[in-house]
N, C-alpha and C positions, 0 to 999 in steps of 0.2 A: 318754350319759355327758357330764357337764359338766366340762371341764378348764380350769384356769387356767394360762396360760403366763406366766412371768416372764422378761423379756429385759433384758439389762444395758446395751445401747447404742442410741442413737437413730439412728445412721447405718445405712442399709440395706446390709449387707455379707454376707459368706459365711454367718455364723451365723444371721442373720435370714432369709436366703434359704433355708437348709436347713430352718429351722423352718416356713416357709411351704410348702415342698415336702412336709414331713411332714404338715401339717394337710390339704393338698389330696390327699394320698395315702390318707387314711383312707376306708374304705368309706362311701358316702353314709348319713348319719343315725347313724353310730356314735359320733361325737364332736361336741359343741357347744363350740367353742373361745372362750375369752376371753383377753385379753392385758393385762398390766401391763408398761409399758416406759418407758424414758427417752424424753423428747420428741425428735422428729427425723423424718427421712424415712420411717422404718419405720412410723409411725402411718398415713399415707395408704396405704401399700402393703398393710397388713393390713386396714384399713377397707374398701378397694376390693374385697377378697375376702370381705366379709361378716363379718369378725371384730370383735366388740365390744372397744374399746380404752379403757383408762385410762392416760393418760400423765402423767409427772411430770418435774421438773427433773433428776432423776438417780436411778439405782439404785446403792446403795453396793456397792463391790467390795473384795475382798481378793485381790491378784494374786500367786499363787505359781507362775506358769507359767515355763517354761524361759527364755523371752525377756523377760517383763515383771516378773519377781520383783524385790522391792525391794532396791536397793543404791544407795549414793551419794545423789545428789539425788533419786532416785526415791522415797526415803522420804517426801519432802514431799507426795507424792500421797495419803498417808494423811490429810492435812488435808482434802483434797477429799472423800475417802470418808467421813470423819466428818461433814462438812457434809451429805452426801447421806443420812445415816442417817434423819433425821426424814422426808425426802421419800419414802424407801422405805417406811417404816412407814405414813405417811398414805395412800400409794397402795394399799397392801395392805388397810388399813382400809376405804377406799372400796370396794375390790373385795368385801370381806367383806359390807359393808352392801348393795351393789347386787346382787351375784350370790349368792344364798343356797343354791344347789343344787350348789356346787362339790364334786365327788367326789374329784378328784385335782389336785394342784398339780405342774406340771412346770417346774422351773427350768432355763433353757436354757443355762446355763454355770456351771461350778463356782466362778468368781470371785465369784458373788453369794452369798457365805457368809451375810451378814446376812439376806438374803431367805429363805434356806433355813430358818433358825431362826425368823424372824418368821412365815413361812407356816405352819410346823408348829404354832406356838402359836395363831395366829389361826383357822385353818381346821380344825384337829384332824382332818386327813384324811391319806392317804398323800402323801408328797412324793417325786417322781422327779427325780433330778439328772442332767442331760446334761453330759458332760465333752467339750469340743470342742478343747481346747488341750493340748499336751504340757506336763506338770507339771515343775517343777524338782526332780526326785527320781527314785527314792526317796532321801530323806536323813533325817538325825536332827535337823534343826533344829526349833525351837519352832513355826515356821511350818508345816512339814509335819505336826507333831503336831496343830496346830489344825485343819488341813484334815481330817486323819484323824478327829479327835474329832467334828467337825460331821457328817461322812458316817456315822460309826458310830451316832451318837445320833439324828440328825434325818432322815436319808435312808432311805426304805423300799426304794429301788432306785436303782442307778447304771448309766447307759448311757454307754459310751465309743464314739466315732465310728470308731475303728480300733484295731488291735493296738498301734501305737506309743503312742497315748494311754493305752490300758489299762495297758501295762507301766510307764508313768511314774507311776501312782497310788501312794499310800502303801501299804506292805505291809499285807496283811490286808483290803484293800477289794475285795470281790467286785463286779466290773463285767461287764455283758454287752455284747459288741461288736455294735452295730447301725449299719451304715454310713449315711451320708447318702444321699439319693436325688436323682434328676434325671429329669425327664420332658420330652424334646424335643417340640416341637410336632407333628412327624411321628413318632409313637411307633414305628412299624414300620421298623426298619433305616434310620435316617437316614444320609445320605451327604453328603460334601463336594461342593462345586461341581466340575464337570468340570475336570480338570487341563489346564493350558495349558503345554506344555513350553517355550514361548518366554518365559515370564515368570519374574521372580525368585522365589526361595523366600520364602514369606510366614510370618513369625514373629510371634506375638502374646503379649502379657502382659496379663492381665485382673485387675482388682481395684481396691480403694481405693488411692489413692496415698499410701503410708506408707513411711518408711525401712525398716521391718521386712519389707516385701514384696519388697525387693530392686530397687526402681525404679532406683536409681543404678547398680547392677551391670548392669541391663538396657541402659540407654542407653550405658554404657561398653563393653559387649560389642558394641553396634551400631557404635560408633566403631572398635573393633578389627576387626570384620568389613569395614567400609568400607576401612580401611587395608590389609587383605589382598586387596582387590579382589574380594570375594565378592559374587555377585549375590543380595542378600537385602534384603527389605523388612521393616521393623519397625513393629509396631502396638502402641501403649501405650494400653490402653482402661481408663478410669476417671477419677475426680476426687478432689479433696481431701475428707477426711472431714468437716471442719468449715469454716465460714465464718471466714476469718482477717482480715476487715476490721475496722476500728475499734480501740479501745484494747485490748480483750480479746485480739484476735488478735495485736496487736503485743506484748503482754505475754507471751503464750504462746510466741511465736517468740523473744523476747529471753531467756527463761529456758530455752529448749531443749526445751520440752514439746510444741512443734508446729512444723511447717515447711511452707511452701507449696511442695510438691514439684512441682506442675504448673508453676509459674512457674520453679522451678529447672531442671526438665527442658527447658522452652522456651529458657531462656538457654543451657544446655549445647548443645542442638541448633543454635542460632544461632552460638555461638562456634566450634563444631567443624564447621560447614557440613554438617550431617547432614540438612538439610531434604528432600533428594531421596530419602532412604532411611528416615526415621523420621517417623511421623505420630502426633500426639496425638488421641485420639478420646474424646469424652465417653461416660460410661456410657449404655448403651441397654437398654431392656427386651427388645429383640429380639436376645438373645445368640446365638440359633441362626444368624442371618445372619453374625455375626462368625466363629463356628466353621466354618461352611460355606466361608468364604473363606480359611481358614487352613490352612497345611501343618503347622505345628509350634507347640506351646504352650510357653512358658517360665514356670516357677514358681521364681524364684531367691530365695525368702524366707529370712530369718534364723531362721525358726521351727524349722528342722530337721525338717520334717514335710511331708506331701503334702496340698495344699489342694484345695478344692472345684473350682476350674477344671480340675484335672487330669482328674477323671472326667467333668466336663461335656464337655470336648473329646474324651474317649475315645468318647463316644456318637456323635461324628461321624468316628470313625476317625482322629483326630489324636493322634499320640504326643506325649509331653512330655519336657522337660528339667527335672528337679526338683533343687533344692538340699536334699539329705537325706543324712546320713552313714551311716545304717543302715536302708535301706528294707526294709519287710516285704512279703511277696508278696500281702497282701490289698489293697494300694493301688498299688504300683509294683514291677514285676519288671525290674531293670536289664538292658538289652540285649535285652529282649523286648517290653515295653510302653513303653519310653522309656529315657532315660539319667539317671543320678544324678551330681551334681557336689557338691563341697564348698560349704557356704554361704559367702557373702561373697567369691566368687572370680570376677570378671568375665572373666578370661582363660580359666578352665575353661569358663565358659558360652559364650564365643566359640569355643573349640575344639569343643565339642559341636555347636554350630550348624554349624560348618565340616564336621564329620563327616557330618551329614545333607545338607548342600549338595553334598558330593562323592560321597555314596552315596544318591541319591534313592530307590532301591528299598527302602531301609531304612524310609523314611517309610510306605510301604504295608504292609510286613511288620509293623512295630511298631504301626501304627495298627489293623490287623486284630486283633492280640493285645490291644491296649488296649480295643477295643470288646467283645471277648469277656469280659474281666475286668469291664468296667462292667456288662454284662448280668448277670453272676453276682453282683456285690456291691452294686450301686448302683441297683437298681430301686425307685422311689419307693413303688409300691403294696405290694410284698412287704415292704419294710422298715417301712412304716407299719403293716402288719398285725402285725409283730413287736413294735412299740412298743405297739400296742393290747393285745397279749397281756400285756405288762408291766403295763399299767394294771389289767387284769383280775386278774392274780396278786396285786398289792398290795392290791387291794380285797377279795380273797377271804381275806386273812390274818386 
């Protein structure tokens, strides 16, 4: 089966990592993947795994997610998305001319509304839409109506990554929940490194350094824990999403559309003398090593959702502290697989870290429960087989 995947972002992040896990989870020979994507680090990552790639300057988006929906100066982003429309069209045209046997188009995020419509018109085959972000709804705005109209008319199937995302979709949209997957290098019962009771508690945050990820809350919580004399080491793993050098980077920062959070974090660590307890670590392909050396994962994002690092860490029996107001049991069970805190609250994050610091047996108890939940919901091969079933169903219509 020849499948064309359309991805909206050039940076290699959670959504692209989940897509790569999906592709590698398919049974050998069942899917021949091709990719159209925005230019960036994602290209090399997929090409190295044997995926044929067409890249372009940008894939046009329409963002109606809970965090990124248009308001205030964010409306100006529509100018960029209009600029990317011809690049999106020409990339899909190139794909249509180069790969003539495409049977299914799989759009990897709902924000790529234009790509959904263009792909349906150009390839005249089933289009599957993956929804990975919590939507800003359900509501009665024209934006929600547009999203609903595109899904109803041009999508043959909709996949939501969890129940929280599914429930945020416009009314009337039928979506199947298929969780993301993860495959540790040691697939059978991966374990953390042996505990050393004499060392501090090790707490990690993993992901691209963006304000929406809660980076500032994380390092502020580190300061609060230091001020409370708690024996905790903090690890901030990741890098900036884009190169902010030169005039373009300066302009993005001046207009508030980008921030050099790595430099900001380094300044904060130096100003508050946190160097002994907080380390900045570049993203590494060997995330297994990070999780094996970690006691506790923090996901303090502003997205009000459970992110990919939570279930990745769970495979190593590492519980999580997640900024989510209404967690659902398919991703996080409060006080069983981890703790939930309000988004944007560094003091609540510090309090949760202190709880684990003073109750170390809870780390093992919740870590074991998180591992069982991960095995049940986030197995790459099982979830890839379910996506393959979706492809077969839409082809059979």
